[in-house]
C-alpha positions in Angstrom: 85.1 104.7 91.6 83.9 108.3 91.6 85.6 111.7 91.6 85.4 114.8 93.8 86.7 118.4 93.3 89.6 119.5 95.5 91.7 122.5 96.1 95.4 123.0 97.1 97.1 126.1 98.5 99.9 127.3 100.7 99.2 128.4 104.2 99.5 132.0 103.0 96.4 131.5 100.8 94.5 129.3 103.3 91.8 132.0 103.8 90.9 132.0 100.1 90.1 128.2 100.0 86.4 127.3 99.3 84.7 124.5 101.3 85.4 121.0 100.2 88.3 118.6 99.9 91.6 120.4 100.6 95.3 119.6 100.2 97.9 120.9 102.7 101.7 121.3 102.7 103.3 119.7 105.8 107.0 119.9 104.8 108.7 122.6 102.9 109.6 126.3 103.4 107.9 128.1 106.3 105.8 130.3 104.0 103.9 127.2 102.6 103.4 125.1 105.7 99.9 124.8 107.1 99.6 125.5 110.8 98.5 122.9 113.3 95.2 124.8 113.8 94.6 124.7 110.0 95.3 121.0 109.8 93.0 120.2 112.8 90.2 122.3 111.2 90.3 120.1 108.1 89.9 116.4 108.9 90.6 114.3 105.9 92.9 116.9 104.3 95.4 115.5 101.8 99.0 116.0 103.2 101.8 117.0 100.8 105.5 116.8 101.4 107.5 119.3 99.3 110.9 119.9 101.0 114.0 118.5 99.4 116.0 116.6 102.1 112.8 115.9 104.1 111.2 113.8 101.4 111.5 110.6 103.5 110.9 112.3 106.8 108.5 109.9 108.6 107.0 112.3 111.1 104.1 113.6 109.0 103.6 110.4 107.0 102.2 112.5 104.1 100.0 111.2 101.3 101.8 113.0 98.4 105.4 113.8 97.4 105.6 117.0 95.4 108.2 116.5 92.6 109.0 119.7 90.8 111.6 122.4 90.6 112.5 123.6 94.1 110.8 120.7 95.7 111.5 116.9 95.9 113.6 115.3 93.1 113.4 112.2 91.0 116.0 110.6 93.3 113.6 111.1 96.3 110.7 109.2 94.6 111.8 105.6 95.3 113.0 105.9 98.9 109.9 108.0 99.8 107.5 105.6 98.2 109.0 102.6 100.0 108.9 104.3 103.3 105.3 105.5 102.9 104.1 102.1 101.7 105.6 100.6 104.9 104.0 103.3 107.0 100.6 102.7 105.4 100.9 98.9 106.0 101.8 99.3 109.7 99.2 102.1 110.4 101.8 104.7 111.5 99.3 107.5 110.9 95.6 106.4 110.9 94.1 108.2 107.9 97.2 108.0 105.7 96.5 107.3 102.0 98.5 105.0 99.8 101.4 107.1 98.5 101.2 109.1 95.4 103.5 111.6 93.6 102.6 115.0 92.2 104.3 116.0 89.0 103.7 117.8 85.7 102.4 115.8 82.8 105.8 116.2 81.0 107.6 114.6 84.0 105.5 111.4 84.4 108.0 109.2 82.6 110.9 110.5 84.7 108.9 109.8 87.9 107.9 106.3 86.8 111.4 105.4 85.7 112.8 106.6 89.1 110.3 104.4 90.9 111.0 101.3 88.9 114.7 101.9 89.2 114.3 101.8 93.0 112.3 98.6 92.8 108.9 100.1 93.2 106.7 98.5 90.5 103.2 99.2 91.7 101.1 100.7 94.5 102.0 104.4 93.9 99.5 106.8 92.4 100.1 109.9 90.3 98.7 113.4 90.8 99.3 115.1 87.5 99.4 118.8 86.8 98.0 119.4 83.3 96.6 122.9 82.8 95.8 122.2 79.2 92.8 120.0 80.2 89.3 121.2 81.0 87.7 120.1 84.2 85.5 117.6 82.2 88.6 116.1 80.6 90.3 115.9 84.0 87.4 113.9 85.3 87.6 111.4 82.4 91.4 111.0 83.0 90.9 110.0 86.6 87.8 107.8 86.0 89.5 105.8 83.3 92.9 105.5 85.0 94.6 102.1 85.3 97.9 100.4 85.5 100.6 100.0 88.2 100.9 103.7 88.7 97.3 105.0 88.2 96.3 108.6 88.0 94.6 109.4 91.3 94.2 113.1 90.7 94.5 115.8 88.0 95.4 119.5 88.7 93.8 121.3 85.8 94.1 124.9 86.7 96.1 127.3 89.0 93.5 130.1 88.7 91.2 129.2 91.6 90.2 132.3 93.5 92.0 134.4 90.9 95.2 132.5 91.4 95.0 131.9 95.2 94.7 128.1 94.9 94.8 125.3 92.4 91.8 123.4 91.1 91.9 119.6 91.2 89.8 116.5 90.7 90.5 113.4 92.9 89.6 109.8 92.9 87.1 109.2 95.7 88.4 105.6 96.1 91.9 106.8 96.6 90.8 109.3 99.2 88.8 106.7 101.0 91.5 104.0 101.0 93.2 105.0 104.3 95.1 103.2 107.0 93.1 102.7 110.2 90.7 100.2 111.7 87.1 100.0 112.9 86.9 101.6 116.3 88.8 104.7 115.4 87.0 107.9 116.4 85.5 109.3 113.2 83.3 112.3 112.4 82.2 114.4 109.4 85.2 114.8 107.1 86.8 111.6 108.1 87.4 108.8 105.6 88.8 105.4 105.2 88.2 101.8 106.6 86.9 103.0 109.9 84.2 105.1 108.2 83.3 102.2 105.9 82.9 99.9 108.9 80.7 102.6 110.6 78.5 102.9 107.5 78.1 99.1 107.3 77.0 99.0 110.9 74.6 101.9 110.5 73.0 100.2 107.6 72.1 97.2 109.8 69.9 99.7 111.7 68.8 101.7 108.7 68.9 99.2 105.8 70.0 100.7 102.5 70.2 104.3 103.8 74.0 104.8 103.2 76.3 104.2 100.3 79.3 102.4 101.9 82.0 104.6 100.3 84.3 105.3 103.3 83.5 109.0 103.2 81.9 110.6 106.3 79.5 113.1 104.6 76.2 114.6 105.5 74.3 111.4 105.0 76.5 109.5 107.4 76.3 112.4 109.9 72.5 112.4 109.7 72.4 108.6 110.3 74.8 108.8 113.2 72.8 111.5 114.9 69.6 109.6 114.4 71.2 106.4 115.9 72.6 108.4 118.8 69.1 109.8 119.5 67.6 106.4 119.3 70.2 104.9 121.8 69.9 108.0 124.1 73.6 108.8 123.6 75.2 112.2 123.3 74.0 113.5 119.9 77.2 115.0 118.5 77.6 113.2 115.2 80.9 111.7 116.3 81.4 107.9 116.4 83.5 107.3 119.5 83.7 104.4 121.9 80.1 104.7 123.2 78.6 104.8 119.7 80.8 102.0 118.4 79.7 99.8 121.4 76.0 100.5 120.6 76.6 99.6 117.0 78.0 96.1 117.9 76.2 93.1 116.2 74.7 92.1 119.6 72.4 95.1 119.4 68.6 94.7 119.0 66.9 94.2 115.7 67.2 97.0 113.2 64.8 99.9 113.4 62.4 99.8 110.5 62.5 102.7 108.1 60.0 103.9 105.5 60.2 102.3 102.1 61.5 105.0 99.7 59.1 106.2 97.1 60.2 106.2 93.5 58.7 109.6 92.9 58.3 111.8 96.0 56.0 114.7 95.7 57.5 117.9 94.4 60.8 116.6 93.2 60.0 116.8 89.5 63.4 116.8 87.9 64.7 118.0 84.5 68.1 117.9 82.9 69.6 119.8 80.0 73.0 118.6 78.8 75.7 119.6 76.2 79.0 118.0 75.4 80.7 119.5 78.4 78.2 120.1 81.1 74.7 119.4 82.4 72.2 121.6 84.2 70.1 119.7 86.7 67.0 121.2 88.2 64.1 120.2 90.4 61.0 121.6 92.0 61.0 122.3 95.8 59.6 120.0 98.4 57.1 121.5 100.8 58.7 122.1 104.2 62.3 121.8 103.0 64.3 125.1 103.0 67.3 125.8 100.8 69.3 126.0 104.0 68.7 122.3 104.5 69.4 121.7 100.9 68.9 118.7 98.5 71.2 115.8 97.9 72.3 115.2 94.3 73.8 112.0 92.9 75.1 111.5 89.3 76.5 108.2 88.0 78.1 107.3 84.6 77.9 104.1 82.7 81.4 102.6 82.5 81.4 99.7 80.1 82.1 96.5 81.9 81.9 98.1 85.3 78.3 99.3 85.5 77.2 102.6 87.1 80.0 104.6 88.7 79.3 107.4 91.1 80.8 110.8 90.0 78.7 113.4 92.0 77.4 112.9 95.5 76.8 116.2 97.2 74.4 118.5 99.0 73.1 121.4 96.9 71.6 124.4 98.7 69.7 125.4 95.6 67.1 124.1 93.1 69.6 123.8 90.3 73.2 122.5 89.8 75.6 122.8 86.9 78.2 120.1 86.5 81.0 119.3 84.1 80.5 116.1 82.2 82.4 114.0 79.7 81.1 114.0 76.1 79.3 111.1 74.5 78.7 109.4 77.8 75.7 107.8 79.4 74.7 109.3 82.8 71.9 108.9 85.2 70.9 111.1 88.2 68.6 111.5 91.1 67.9 114.0 93.9 66.5 113.8 97.4 65.3 116.4 99.9 68.1 116.5 102.5 65.9 115.3 105.3 66.0 112.4 107.8 64.0 110.1 105.5 66.2 111.0 102.4 63.6 109.8 99.9 65.0 109.8 96.4 63.4 110.6 93.1 63.6 108.1 90.3 66.9 107.7 88.4 66.8 109.7 85.1 69.1 108.6 82.3 70.6 110.8 79.6 73.5 110.9 77.1 75.8 113.8 76.5 76.5 114.9 72.9 
């Protein structure tokens, strides 16, 4: 399991949101609701239900129930969770996540007690608002979550954009675990089982190229476009019916790809770390512009579970600062964001 930063805001502050994983309100008062155009422009957005009285409204099939003053109540938790678990199981909305409830840290016990009283004993996550945590502490809370009601996200600040949006960290496995099946149309920003199936199919053509994580990012986009070019399909990066058909197992033998080098020229990497962050830097690769960027991966060593991905992103610079947990073993690598995606060696370090 890894983590990813995310941002939530009302429609009124939509324009202030930075790129990345976003969270949208789909029930509630008119001033907070995202428009249809805003939702369409953000595939993979997390959907939040806030309105009291509409908490079990099935039409949006949201991912999150917002339990706080002026929003949904403890009494809404059980009926909503039961309805959304059934919706997930029957694929009412492809892309729906397993239900989770947003609440403050001080209200977790009340929410859990309400769920148990309604007969819900597992299968519901918690998105907890705790503004006393640093971003690094929030990451640790999500990465080490367990139990029948695991923490799937932490909101650690409401000061994003000077107070225009909240700052969160989400579990990538929760984000990727969506209803849907192979064959669904998917594109950059999509996530869930259909994306995972597409990545597995692409890896039969380009062995080892993609991490099968159910998240349609830039690596999956590049592999999709390369495959569409190979098969003389429309090169749009969208896996629709024609691309799915071409990816079927009856296709010809996989296309050979170059064996990655353990130390590509130019990617000489260095890392400086403290208890709360690390500064990653590397030298440029000839012919690669910053507009194309570099791809950075960071993993941490979770005892008993091996290496767990915590950062997997494109960086359009030659350095990146990241929040890290103290006294933790990490390793990292970087690749030029090109078709071949040749990685540097893994470099291991321990924070103080």
